[in-house]
C-alpha positions in Angstrom: 0.0 0.0 0.0 1.2 3.5 -0.8 0.5 6.6 1.3 0.7 10.0 -0.3 1.1 13.0 2.0 0.6 16.4 0.6 1.6 19.0 3.1 0.2 22.6 2.9 1.9 25.3 5.1 -0.9 27.8 5.7 -0.7 31.3 7.0 -2.5 31.3 10.4 -4.9 34.0 9.4 -6.2 31.7 6.6 -6.2 28.4 8.5 -10.0 28.5 9.0 -10.6 29.3 5.3 -8.3 26.5 4.2 -9.9 24.0 6.6 -13.4 24.8 5.3 -12.4 24.6 1.7 -10.5 21.3 2.2 -13.5 19.7 3.9 -15.9 20.9 1.2 -13.8 20.4 -2.0 -10.8 18.1 -1.5 -11.5 14.6 -2.8 -14.8 15.6 -4.4 -13.8 15.6 -8.1 -13.6 11.9 -8.9 -11.0 10.7 -6.4 -13.1 7.9 -4.9 -13.8 6.4 -8.4 -10.1 5.9 -9.1 -8.9 2.3 -9.5 -6.7 1.4 -6.5 -7.9 4.3 -4.3 -8.5 3.2 -0.7 -9.2 6.3 1.4 -8.3 10.0 2.1 -7.8 11.8 5.4 -7.5 15.6 5.9 -5.4 16.4 8.9 -5.7 19.8 10.6 -2.7 21.0 12.6 -2.9 21.3 16.3 -0.4 22.7 18.9 1.2 20.3 21.3 2.7 21.1 23.7 0.9 24.5 23.9 2.9 27.2 22.2 4.5 24.7 19.7 3.2 26.4 16.5 2.1 24.1 13.7 0.6 25.5 10.5 0.8 22.5 8.2 -2.3 20.8 7.0 -1.8 17.3 5.5 -3.9 15.5 3.0 -3.3 11.7 3.1 -4.4 9.4 0.3 -4.0 5.7 0.4 -3.5 3.6 -2.7 -3.3 -0.1 -3.5 0.0 0.4 -5.2 2.3 2.9 -6.9 0.8 2.1 -10.3 -2.7 3.1 -9.1 -1.4 6.4 -7.8 0.6 7.1 -11.0 -2.5 6.5 -13.1 -4.5 8.9 -11.0 -1.9 11.6 -11.5 -2.5 11.2 -15.3 -6.3 11.2 -15.0 -9.0 13.8 -15.8 -10.0 13.6 -12.1 -6.5 14.7 -11.1 -6.6 17.6 -13.6 -10.0 18.7 -12.4 -8.9 18.5 -8.7 -6.0 20.8 -9.3 -7.7 23.4 -11.6 -8.7 26.0 -9.0 -6.1 26.1 -6.2 -6.7 28.2 -3.0 -5.4 31.8 -3.2 -1.6 32.2 -3.0 -1.8 34.5 0.0 -3.2 31.5 2.1 0.1 29.7 1.8 3.1 30.2 4.1 5.3 28.2 1.8 5.1 25.8 -1.1 3.1 22.6 -0.7 5.2 19.4 -0.7 4.3 15.8 -1.6 5.8 12.8 0.1 5.2 9.2 -0.8 5.6 6.2 1.6 5.1 2.5 1.3 3.4 0.8 4.2 5.8 -1.9 5.4 3.8 -2.9 8.5 0.2 -2.5 9.4 -1.5 -3.5 12.6 
């Protein structure tokens, strides 16, 4: 199984806007119909311990295998999902994408 983590550093004054948009729009343009797609999580940053600033939202998608994820990145659904990004001023930095393979599950 492959886990794709897209990390979005968001300016604190736009965190609520980003969270609302992510809940409403992310994953709603054909993602669930993709072959090999398992699930998606949207993670909102929290501070712990108090005072430890965290402004990075994470979108996790789980895929059966690397080939399934690759095919999604070449699909019309992927193109549609990335057509209208949030405003640039919402971001505190560039989003990054990290891929992982699950080597143990419990």
